[in-house]
C-alpha positions as CSV (number, residue, x, y, z in Angstrom):
1,M,-7.1,-39.1,-68.2
2,V,-4.6,-37.0,-65.8
3,P,-3.8,-33.1,-66.8
4,T,-1.2,-32.9,-69.4
5,L,-0.4,-29.3,-67.2
6,R,-1.4,-28.4,-63.8
7,H,-1.2,-25.1,-61.6
8,G,2.4,-23.8,-61.5
9,D,3.6,-25.9,-64.7
10,A,5.3,-21.9,-66.8
11,L,5.4,-22.4,-70.7
12,I,7.0,-21.1,-73.4
13,V,3.8,-19.9,-76.4
14,R,4.0,-19.0,-79.3
15,R,1.8,-16.4,-80.4
16,G,-0.1,-16.9,-84.4
17,A,1.4,-20.6,-84.5
18,R,-0.6,-22.7,-87.0
19,V,-2.5,-25.0,-85.1
20,R,-3.8,-28.9,-84.9
21,T,-5.9,-31.3,-83.7
22,G,-4.2,-32.4,-80.9
23,D,-2.4,-29.1,-79.5
24,I,-2.6,-27.5,-76.5
25,V,-3.4,-23.6,-76.9
26,V,-3.6,-20.8,-75.2
27,A,-7.1,-18.7,-76.2
28,R,-10.2,-16.5,-75.2
29,F,-13.1,-17.7,-74.8
30,R,-16.2,-15.5,-77.4
31,S,-18.9,-16.1,-74.7
32,R,-15.9,-14.9,-71.7
33,P,-13.6,-12.5,-72.8
34,G,-12.0,-11.9,-69.7
35,L,-10.7,-15.6,-69.4
36,L,-7.4,-16.7,-70.5
37,V,-7.3,-21.0,-70.8
38,V,-5.3,-23.1,-71.2
39,K,-6.5,-26.1,-73.6
40,R,-6.4,-28.8,-75.5
41,A,-7.9,-28.5,-79.3
42,I,-10.4,-30.5,-80.5
43,R,-11.3,-29.3,-83.7
44,R,-11.7,-26.2,-85.9
45,Q,-15.6,-24.7,-86.1
46,D,-17.2,-21.4,-86.7
47,D,-13.7,-19.8,-87.2
48,G,-12.9,-20.3,-83.9
49,W,-11.5,-23.2,-82.3
50,W,-13.7,-26.0,-79.9
51,L,-11.4,-27.1,-77.0
52,Q,-11.1,-29.3,-73.9
53,G,-9.3,-29.7,-71.0
54,D,-7.6,-32.9,-70.7
55,N,-9.4,-34.2,-66.9
56,E,-12.3,-35.5,-68.2
57,F,-14.5,-34.7,-65.4
58,V,-14.2,-31.3,-65.7
59,Q,-15.9,-29.0,-67.7
60,D,-14.8,-25.9,-68.2
61,D,-14.7,-25.7,-71.9
62,S,-16.5,-25.6,-75.3
63,R,-18.9,-27.5,-73.5
64,A,-19.4,-25.7,-70.7
65,Y,-18.4,-21.8,-72.6
66,G,-18.5,-22.8,-77.3
67,V,-16.3,-21.6,-79.6
68,A,-13.0,-20.0,-78.3
69,D,-9.7,-17.5,-79.7
70,V,-6.6,-19.0,-80.1
71,I,-3.9,-16.2,-79.6
72,G,-0.9,-19.0,-79.5
73,R,0.0,-23.1,-79.2
74,V,1.4,-24.2,-76.2
75,A,5.6,-24.6,-77.4
76,F,6.6,-26.9,-74.2
77,R,6.4,-26.9,-70.7
78,Y,9.3,-25.8,-69.2
79,Y,9.9,-25.5,-65.5
80,P,7.2,-28.2,-63.7
81,S,6.0,-27.7,-60.1
82,P,7.5,-29.0,-57.7
83,G,5.7,-31.8,-57.1
84,R,6.9,-32.9,-61.0
85,L,10.3,-33.1,-60.2
86,R,9.9,-36.4,-58.3
């Protein structure tokens, strides 16, 4: 699966918005609090969320770092990177 977002895409994020399975979110992993990530929410777990990236070959998500605390839900991408304007 091709990643939904690419480097350089700008996002509008709703802080504190209700998160549902399948939403793209901004979060911090409990095991790496200095790392801010944008991932897909898979399921609620241990008062947080299990997150996975859309690129199945890159495992820099909950498979490596565990449960994350969601900061906000991505509402939409409003400025695509130049390579996606085609």
